[in-house]
C-alpha positions in Angstrom: 18.6 1.2 4.0 16.8 0.0 0.9 18.8 -3.3 1.0 17.7 -3.9 4.6 14.1 -3.2 3.7 14.1 -5.5 0.7 15.7 -8.3 2.6 13.3 -8.0 5.5 10.3 -7.9 3.1 11.4 -11.0 1.2 12.2 -13.0 4.3 8.8 -12.1 5.8 7.2 -12.9 2.4 8.7 -16.4 2.4 7.3 -17.1 5.8 3.9 -15.8 4.8 3.9 -18.0 1.7 4.7 -21.1 3.7 1.7 -20.5 6.0 -0.6 -19.7 3.1 0.0 -23.2 1.7 -0.9 -24.7 5.1 -4.0 -23.0 6.3 -4.1 -25.1 9.5 -0.8 -23.6 10.7 -2.3 -20.3 12.1 -5.3 -18.9 13.9 -7.4 -15.8 13.2 -8.5 -13.1 15.6 -10.8 -10.2 15.1 -9.3 -6.8 16.3 -12.5 -4.9 15.6 -15.5 -5.3 13.3 -14.3 -6.7 10.0 -10.7 -6.2 10.9 -8.7 -9.4 11.3 -5.2 -10.4 12.4 -3.5 -13.7 12.2 -0.4 -15.2 13.9 1.2 -14.9 10.5 0.8 -11.0 10.6 2.4 -10.9 14.0 5.3 -13.3 13.2 6.0 -11.4 9.9 6.0 -8.1 11.7 8.4 -9.4 14.4 10.7 -10.6 11.7 10.8 -7.3 10.0 11.2 -5.3 13.2 14.1 -7.4 14.3 15.9 -6.7 11.0 15.3 -2.9 11.1 16.1 -2.5 14.8 19.3 -4.4 14.4 20.6 -1.9 11.9 18.7 1.3 12.9 17.9 1.1 16.7 17.2 4.9 17.0 14.7 5.1 14.1 11.0 5.4 14.7 8.6 2.5 14.1 5.0 2.8 13.0 3.7 -0.8 12.5 0.3 -2.3 12.3 0.5 -4.8 15.0 2.9 -3.1 17.5 3.0 0.0 19.7 4.7 3.0 18.1 8.5 3.4 18.9 10.7 6.5 19.0 7.9 8.9 17.7 10.3 11.9 17.7 13.0 10.4 15.5 13.7 12.1 12.2 13.3 8.8 10.3 10.1 6.8 10.7 9.5 3.3 9.4 6.0 2.3 8.3 5.4 -1.4 8.3 2.4 -3.5 7.2 3.6 -7.1 7.5 0.6 -8.5 5.6 -1.5 -6.0 3.6 -4.5 -8.0 2.5 -5.1 -10.1 5.5 -8.7 -10.8 4.6 -7.5 -12.1 1.2 -4.9 -14.3 2.9 -7.5 -15.8 5.3 -9.8 -16.7 2.4 -7.1 -18.2 0.4 -7.2 -15.5 -2.2 -3.6 -15.1 -3.4 -3.3 -11.3 -3.5 -1.5 -9.7 -0.5 1.8 -8.1 0.2 4.5 -7.0 2.6 4.8 -3.2 2.7 7.8 -1.4 4.2 8.8 2.3 3.9 11.0 4.9 5.6 10.1 8.6 5.8 12.3 11.4 7.0 10.7 14.6 8.4 7.4 13.9 6.6 9.0 13.0 3.2 9.3 9.4 1.8 12.9 8.1 1.6 12.4 4.5 0.4 9.7 2.0 -0.3 9.3 -1.8 -0.7 6.1 -3.7 -1.6 6.7 -7.4 -1.9 4.2 -9.9 -3.3 5.3 -13.3 -2.1 2.8 -15.3 -4.3 4.1 -13.8 -7.6 7.7 -13.2 -6.4 7.4 -9.6 -7.3 9.4 -7.0 -5.4 8.5 -3.3 -6.1 11.1 -0.9 -4.7 11.9 2.8 -4.9 14.3 5.3 -3.4 13.7 9.0 -3.4 15.2 10.4 -6.6 16.3 7.0 -7.8 13.3 5.7 -9.7 10.9 2.8 -9.1 11.6 -0.8 -10.0 9.9 -4.2 -10.2 12.5 -7.0 -9.8 15.1 -4.5 -11.0 13.1 -3.4 -14.1 12.3 0.3 -14.1 8.7 1.3 -13.8 6.6 4.0 -15.4 3.0 4.8 -14.8 0.4 4.3 -17.5 0.3 6.6 -20.5 -3.6 6.6 -20.6 -4.9 10.1 -21.3 -8.6 9.8 -21.2 -10.8 8.7 -18.2 -13.1 6.9 -20.6 -10.3 4.5 -21.4 -9.1 4.1 -17.9 -9.0 1.0 -15.6 -9.1 2.3 -12.0 -9.0 0.6 -8.6 -10.5 1.6 -5.3 -11.9 0.1 -2.1 -13.4 0.7 1.3 -11.5 -0.3 4.4 -13.7 -2.9 6.0 -13.5 -1.1 9.4 -14.7 2.2 7.8 -18.4 1.5 7.2 -19.0 5.1 8.2 -17.6 6.1 4.8 -19.9 3.8 2.8 -22.2 6.5 1.5 -19.3 8.7 0.3 -17.6 5.6 -1.3 -20.8 4.7 -3.2 -21.2 8.3 -4.4 -17.6 8.4 -5.7 -17.9 4.9 -7.2 -21.1 5.9 -9.1 -19.4 8.9 -10.6 -16.2 6.9 -11.6 -18.1 3.9 -12.9 -20.2 6.1 -15.2 -17.1 7.6 -16.8 -14.2 5.1 -16.7 -13.7 1.9 -18.7 -13.4 -0.5 -15.9 -12.9 -1.1 -12.1 -10.8 -3.5 -10.1 -11.0 -4.2 -6.3 -7.8 -6.0 -5.2 -8.1 -5.9 -1.5 -4.5 -4.6 -0.9 -3.9 -0.9 -1.0 -0.1 -1.5 -1.2 -0.5 -3.6 -4.3 -3.1 -1.2 -5.9 -0.5 1.6 -5.5 2.3 -0.6 -6.8 0.2 -1.6 -9.8 -0.4 2.1 -10.7 3.4 2.6 -10.5 3.8 -0.4 -12.9 1.2 0.9 -15.3 -1.2 -2.0 -14.7 -3.8 0.3 -13.3 -4.3 3.8 -14.6 -5.6 5.4 -11.4 -6.4 4.5 -7.8 -8.2 6.3 -5.0 -9.4 5.3 -1.5 -10.3 7.1 1.8 -9.7 6.3 5.4 -6.7 4.0 5.2 -3.9 3.6 7.7 -0.5 5.1 7.4 1.2 1.8 6.8 -1.2 0.9 4.0 0.0 3.7 1.8 3.4 5.0 2.9 5.4 2.7 0.6 3.1 2.8 -2.4 3.0 6.6 -2.6 6.7 6.8 -3.2 6.5 4.0 -5.8 4.0 6.0 -7.8 5.9 9.3 -7.5 9.2 7.7 -8.6 7.4 6.0 -11.6 6.3 9.5 -12.8 2.9 9.7 -11.2 1.1 12.1 -8.9 0.0 11.2 -5.3 -2.2 13.5 -3.3 -5.3 13.4 -1.1 -8.7 13.2 -2.8 -9.0 17.0 -3.3 -5.4 17.4 -4.5 -4.0 18.3 -1.1 -0.7 17.0 0.1 -0.7 13.4 1.4 -1.6 13.2 5.1 -0.7 9.7 6.2 -2.8 9.9 9.4 -5.9 10.9 7.4 -5.3 8.1 4.9 -6.9 9.5 1.8 -5.1 8.9 -1.5 -5.5 9.6 -5.2 -2.8 8.5 -7.7 -2.2 8.3 -11.4 -0.4 10.0 -14.2 -1.0 13.8 -14.4 -4.0 13.4 -16.8 -5.6 10.5 -14.8 -5.0 12.3 -11.6 -6.7 15.4 -12.9 -9.6 13.5 -14.4 -10.4 11.3 -11.3 -9.9 14.2 -8.9 -13.0 15.8 -10.5 -14.9 12.6 -10.3 -14.3 11.9 -6.6 -15.4 15.3 -5.3 -18.7 15.1 -3.3 
């Protein structure tokens, strides 16, 4: 299954990269306020779905641009064909393909592929996390004052703006630095790789975080909701880091 996911992600990534280099090759539509989709998102998703359905026709599918399929199946695939569409539209080279499979509410495998850097993050439950076949470990940072953290606010969740600003004020006063990447999948992958010490965000979609959660866990990190509760993909709140970072930022993001 992991091989199928990696192959699908890389093929979709190659297509995305070609369109990125030719901005006149696609059109942009607005799904809702500040939430955009391109023909590239849709074509990449179709490519991924074709690959998965060919091998696993009875599995469930939860994908950003398609209707849900086989919702009662034990294994559910979560697919974001282009996480970071706004970056893509603006020519900002930071976006990824995110694919994961979960079984009965538990993550089985994860792939986050960055086509611009040719970086493929992958993980299998119990098998560790890897970047281009190199094993990953979360950061060893032990103090929040030395931490580089990432966060964001989904553009379609302006209703969460006040909460976001309150949490950011607390974290910015205590941490060393902050980064806003614009791709939740890559933020989570970067925590798994030790490039970022902690990451939190609220109100995301299931396909934004389903793959990255397993990457972090298999790299030795902790992934929960903002108050330390078990991850709820439908709620979309996430807080990740090594045990010390997770503990420290959990205190900071409480309202």
